[in-house]
C-alpha positions as CSV (number, residue, x, y, z in Angstrom):
1,M,322.7,-37.7,211.6
2,K,325.5,-39.9,210.0
3,T,323.9,-41.5,207.1
4,I,324.8,-42.6,203.6
5,F,321.8,-42.9,201.3
6,Y,322.7,-45.2,198.3
7,L,321.5,-47.9,196.1
8,K,322.9,-51.5,197.0
9,T,322.7,-52.4,193.4
10,C,324.3,-49.4,192.0
11,D,328.2,-50.2,191.3
12,T,329.0,-46.4,191.4
13,C,327.5,-46.2,195.0
14,K,329.5,-49.2,196.1
15,R,332.6,-47.9,194.6
16,I,332.4,-44.6,196.2
17,I,331.3,-46.1,199.6
18,K,334.7,-48.2,199.5
19,L,336.6,-44.9,199.0
20,L,335.2,-43.3,202.0
21,P,337.5,-43.3,205.0
22,N,336.3,-43.6,208.7
23,I,332.6,-44.4,208.0
24,E,332.3,-46.5,211.2
25,G,329.2,-45.2,212.9
26,F,327.5,-44.2,209.8
27,K,324.1,-45.8,208.9
28,L,324.0,-47.2,205.4
29,Q,320.5,-46.9,204.0
30,D,319.6,-48.6,200.8
31,I,316.9,-46.4,199.5
32,K,315.2,-49.1,197.5
33,Q,314.8,-51.4,200.5
34,E,314.3,-48.6,203.1
35,P,312.6,-45.7,201.4
36,I,313.5,-42.1,202.4
37,T,311.1,-40.7,204.9
38,P,309.6,-37.2,204.6
39,Q,311.5,-36.2,207.6
40,Q,314.8,-37.4,206.3
41,L,314.2,-35.6,202.9
42,D,313.4,-32.2,204.7
43,T,316.7,-32.6,206.7
44,M,318.4,-33.2,203.4
45,K,316.9,-30.1,202.0
46,Q,317.9,-28.0,205.1
47,L,321.5,-29.0,204.5
48,A,321.5,-28.7,200.8
49,G,319.4,-25.5,200.4
50,S,316.8,-27.0,198.1
51,Y,315.0,-30.2,196.9
52,E,316.3,-29.4,193.4
53,A,319.8,-30.0,194.8
54,L,318.9,-33.5,195.7
55,F,317.1,-34.2,192.5
56,S,318.6,-36.4,189.7
57,R,317.8,-35.3,186.1
58,R,319.6,-38.5,185.0
59,A,316.8,-40.7,186.2
60,T,315.1,-42.7,183.4
61,L,311.6,-41.6,184.7
62,Y,312.7,-38.0,184.4
63,K,313.0,-38.5,180.6
64,E,310.1,-40.9,180.3
65,R,307.6,-38.5,182.0
66,G,308.9,-35.4,179.9
67,L,309.7,-33.5,183.1
68,K,312.5,-31.6,181.3
69,D,309.9,-29.8,179.4
70,K,308.0,-28.8,182.6
71,A,308.7,-26.0,185.1
72,L,309.1,-27.9,188.5
73,A,308.6,-26.1,191.6
74,E,310.4,-27.1,195.0
75,S,307.3,-29.1,196.2
76,D,307.4,-31.1,192.8
77,Y,311.0,-32.1,193.4
78,R,310.1,-33.1,196.9
79,D,307.1,-35.1,195.8
80,L,309.1,-36.9,193.0
81,I,311.9,-37.9,195.3
82,L,309.5,-39.2,197.8
83,E,307.6,-41.1,195.0
84,H,310.4,-43.1,193.6
85,Y,314.0,-43.4,194.9
86,T,315.6,-43.0,191.3
87,F,314.8,-39.2,191.5
88,L,317.4,-38.9,194.5
89,S,320.9,-38.0,193.3
90,R,323.1,-40.7,194.8
91,P,324.8,-41.2,197.0
92,V,323.9,-38.5,199.5
93,I,326.4,-38.5,202.5
94,I,325.4,-36.7,205.6
95,D,327.8,-36.1,208.5
96,G,326.3,-33.8,211.1
97,D,325.8,-30.6,209.4
98,K,327.7,-31.5,206.2
99,I,326.2,-32.9,203.1
100,F,327.7,-34.3,199.9
101,I,325.3,-35.0,197.1
102,G,325.9,-37.1,194.0
103,N,328.9,-38.8,192.5
104,S,330.9,-36.1,190.7
105,K,334.6,-36.4,191.3
106,K,334.6,-33.0,193.0
107,V,331.9,-34.0,195.5
108,I,333.4,-37.3,196.3
109,D,336.9,-35.7,196.8
110,E,335.3,-33.3,199.3
111,A,333.6,-36.1,201.3
112,V,336.8,-38.1,201.4
113,N,338.7,-35.1,202.6
114,H,336.1,-34.2,205.2
115,L,336.0,-37.7,206.6
116,Q,339.8,-38.1,207.0
């Protein structure tokens, strides 16, 4: 799979995609317009090691629902990501068996170096 999961309305996602070299052949999936399927999420989990690694604690809904005060299980992270796109840490870049999650400088530098 060669896919970039992102939000078209997110300036950070757009900036990062412009930085990525050699993304011809990648599918750009706007997760608001085309929600993540359970199968896609399960594939991401296999590459990332856990659903928690894919989960964004910066999401407004995370704070609004008081989730930081709850002990969440892997199944909870999975259900929340499938329920609402804001719970996915973005962007998620998948190139075969490599996955890059989020927008930290370290992750983006690793993705750029990998794609060169």
